[in-house]
BALOBA-1460 file (C-alpha; in Angstrom, 3 decimals):
// residues 93
<rec num="1" residu="m" x="83.653" y="107.876" z="-40.774"/>
<rec num="2" residu="a" x="84.429" y="106.167" z="-44.419"/>
<rec num="3" residu="s" x="86.204" y="108.126" z="-47.189"/>
<rec num="4" residu="y" x="84.381" y="109.122" z="-50.425"/>
<rec num="5" residu="e" x="86.183" y="106.584" z="-52.756"/>
<rec num="6" residu="e" x="84.856" y="103.384" z="-50.040"/>
<rec num="7" residu="l" x="81.278" y="104.524" z="-50.115"/>
<rec num="8" residu="k" x="81.445" y="104.850" z="-53.631"/>
<rec num="9" residu="a" x="82.681" y="101.843" z="-54.125"/>
<rec num="10" residu="q" x="79.868" y="100.290" z="-51.858"/>
<rec num="11" residu="a" x="77.089" y="101.815" z="-53.905"/>
<rec num="12" residu="d" x="78.481" y="100.681" z="-56.770"/>
<rec num="13" residu="a" x="78.941" y="96.887" z="-55.502"/>
<rec num="14" residu="l" x="75.097" y="97.777" z="-54.473"/>
<rec num="15" residu="m" x="74.252" y="99.019" z="-57.849"/>
<rec num="16" residu="k" x="75.519" y="95.808" z="-59.270"/>
<rec num="17" residu="q" x="73.971" y="93.716" z="-57.203"/>
<rec num="18" residu="a" x="70.274" y="95.383" z="-57.427"/>
<rec num="19" residu="e" x="70.934" y="94.888" z="-61.383"/>
<rec num="20" residu="e" x="71.885" y="91.128" z="-61.137"/>
<rec num="21" residu="a" x="68.831" y="90.538" z="-58.685"/>
<rec num="22" residu="r" x="66.715" y="92.464" z="-61.703"/>
<rec num="23" residu="k" x="67.659" y="90.643" z="-64.313"/>
<rec num="24" residu="a" x="67.107" y="87.091" z="-62.416"/>
<rec num="25" residu="e" x="63.790" y="88.608" z="-61.711"/>
<rec num="26" residu="n" x="63.264" y="89.145" z="-65.109"/>
<rec num="27" residu="r" x="64.404" y="85.806" z="-66.125"/>
<rec num="28" residu="e" x="61.979" y="84.230" z="-64.277"/>
<rec num="29" residu="i" x="59.147" y="86.265" z="-65.090"/>
<rec num="30" residu="i" x="59.233" y="85.919" z="-68.671"/>
<rec num="31" residu="a" x="59.986" y="81.723" z="-68.058"/>
<rec num="32" residu="d" x="56.573" y="82.032" z="-66.341"/>
<rec num="33" residu="l" x="54.683" y="84.186" z="-69.021"/>
<rec num="34" residu="k" x="56.136" y="81.812" z="-71.772"/>
<rec num="35" residu="a" x="54.834" y="78.802" z="-69.945"/>
<rec num="36" residu="i" x="51.074" y="80.105" z="-69.065"/>
<rec num="37" residu="i" x="51.417" y="81.058" z="-73.201"/>
<rec num="38" residu="r" x="52.375" y="77.684" z="-74.553"/>
<rec num="39" residu="e" x="50.055" y="76.177" z="-71.827"/>
<rec num="40" residu="k" x="46.873" y="78.492" z="-73.177"/>
<rec num="41" residu="g" x="47.988" y="78.384" z="-76.599"/>
<rec num="42" residu="i" x="47.953" y="81.942" z="-77.270"/>
<rec num="43" residu="t" x="49.608" y="83.352" z="-80.110"/>
<rec num="44" residu="a" x="51.825" y="86.714" z="-80.756"/>
<rec num="45" residu="e" x="49.117" y="88.218" z="-82.903"/>
<rec num="46" residu="q" x="46.110" y="87.755" z="-79.783"/>
<rec num="47" residu="l" x="48.766" y="89.749" z="-77.654"/>
<rec num="48" residu="g" x="49.382" y="92.450" z="-80.675"/>
<rec num="49" residu="f" x="52.493" y="91.422" z="-82.434"/>
<rec num="50" residu="a" x="52.531" y="91.389" z="-86.098"/>
<rec num="51" residu="p" x="53.029" y="87.355" z="-87.047"/>
<rec num="52" residu="a" x="56.657" y="86.556" z="-88.074"/>
<rec num="53" residu="g" x="57.927" y="86.746" z="-91.159"/>
<rec num="54" residu="k" x="55.201" y="89.301" z="-92.366"/>
<rec num="55" residu="g" x="55.765" y="92.861" z="-93.369"/>
<rec num="56" residu="s" x="53.136" y="95.660" z="-92.095"/>
<rec num="57" residu="r" x="53.586" y="97.088" z="-95.303"/>
<rec num="58" residu="k" x="52.258" y="96.663" z="-99.235"/>
<rec num="59" residu="p" x="55.308" y="97.603" z="-101.686"/>
<rec num="60" residu="a" x="54.515" y="101.265" z="-102.610"/>
<rec num="61" residu="p" x="53.398" y="101.224" z="-106.529"/>
<rec num="62" residu="a" x="55.561" y="102.035" z="-108.986"/>
<rec num="63" residu="k" x="55.739" y="106.249" z="-110.358"/>
<rec num="64" residu="y" x="58.033" y="105.856" z="-112.699"/>
<rec num="65" residu="r" x="59.366" y="103.593" z="-115.402"/>
<rec num="66" residu="d" x="62.969" y="103.567" z="-117.276"/>
<rec num="67" residu="p" x="62.113" y="103.208" z="-121.463"/>
<rec num="68" residu="v" x="65.114" y="101.454" z="-122.103"/>
<rec num="69" residu="s" x="65.266" y="98.476" z="-119.239"/>
<rec num="70" residu="g" x="61.386" y="98.956" z="-118.103"/>
<rec num="71" residu="a" x="62.715" y="99.194" z="-114.764"/>
<rec num="72" residu="t" x="60.406" y="100.958" z="-112.017"/>
<rec num="73" residu="w" x="60.697" y="103.353" z="-108.913"/>
<rec num="74" residu="a" x="58.272" y="104.345" z="-106.658"/>
<rec num="75" residu="g" x="59.611" y="107.677" z="-106.046"/>
<rec num="76" residu="r" x="61.433" y="106.735" z="-102.773"/>
<rec num="77" residu="g" x="64.618" y="106.200" z="-101.357"/>
<rec num="78" residu="r" x="67.828" y="107.293" z="-103.355"/>
<rec num="79" residu="t" x="66.760" y="108.667" z="-107.560"/>
<rec num="80" residu="p" x="68.052" y="105.238" z="-109.593"/>
<rec num="81" residu="k" x="71.266" y="105.758" z="-111.597"/>
<rec num="82" residu="w" x="69.094" y="105.410" z="-114.930"/>
<rec num="83" residu="m" x="67.391" y="108.899" z="-114.306"/>
<rec num="84" residu="n" x="70.315" y="110.264" z="-114.949"/>
<rec num="85" residu="g" x="69.658" y="113.228" z="-113.443"/>
<rec num="86" residu="g" x="66.568" y="113.923" z="-115.529"/>
<rec num="87" residu="s" x="63.573" y="115.238" z="-114.621"/>
<rec num="88" residu="r" x="61.068" y="112.858" z="-113.393"/>
<rec num="89" residu="e" x="58.050" y="114.028" z="-115.154"/>
<rec num="90" residu="a" x="60.307" y="112.320" z="-118.606"/>
<rec num="91" residu="y" x="59.834" y="109.168" z="-116.701"/>
<rec num="92" residu="a" x="56.226" y="109.364" z="-115.023"/>
<rec num="93" residu="l" x="54.054" y="106.637" z="-115.708"/>
């Protein structure tokens, strides 16, 4: 009868083989899908993906303005240094 360590080593070797087989199958599937997509002229948008290089959101409109520099802030993210801990109402548009 095989020892625990031997069985564990065999199991690890089989898991490694299974993972390699899965990756090889995935490579073949991806290559086939790419060929079909090219052949049929299907776009990423038709598959439900956003077009490359275009953001899905518009920038938020400005809510606050620095009277000195004219810099604006939408109220999202870190508070800008020009607010200096003052009240937001003082800078509201």
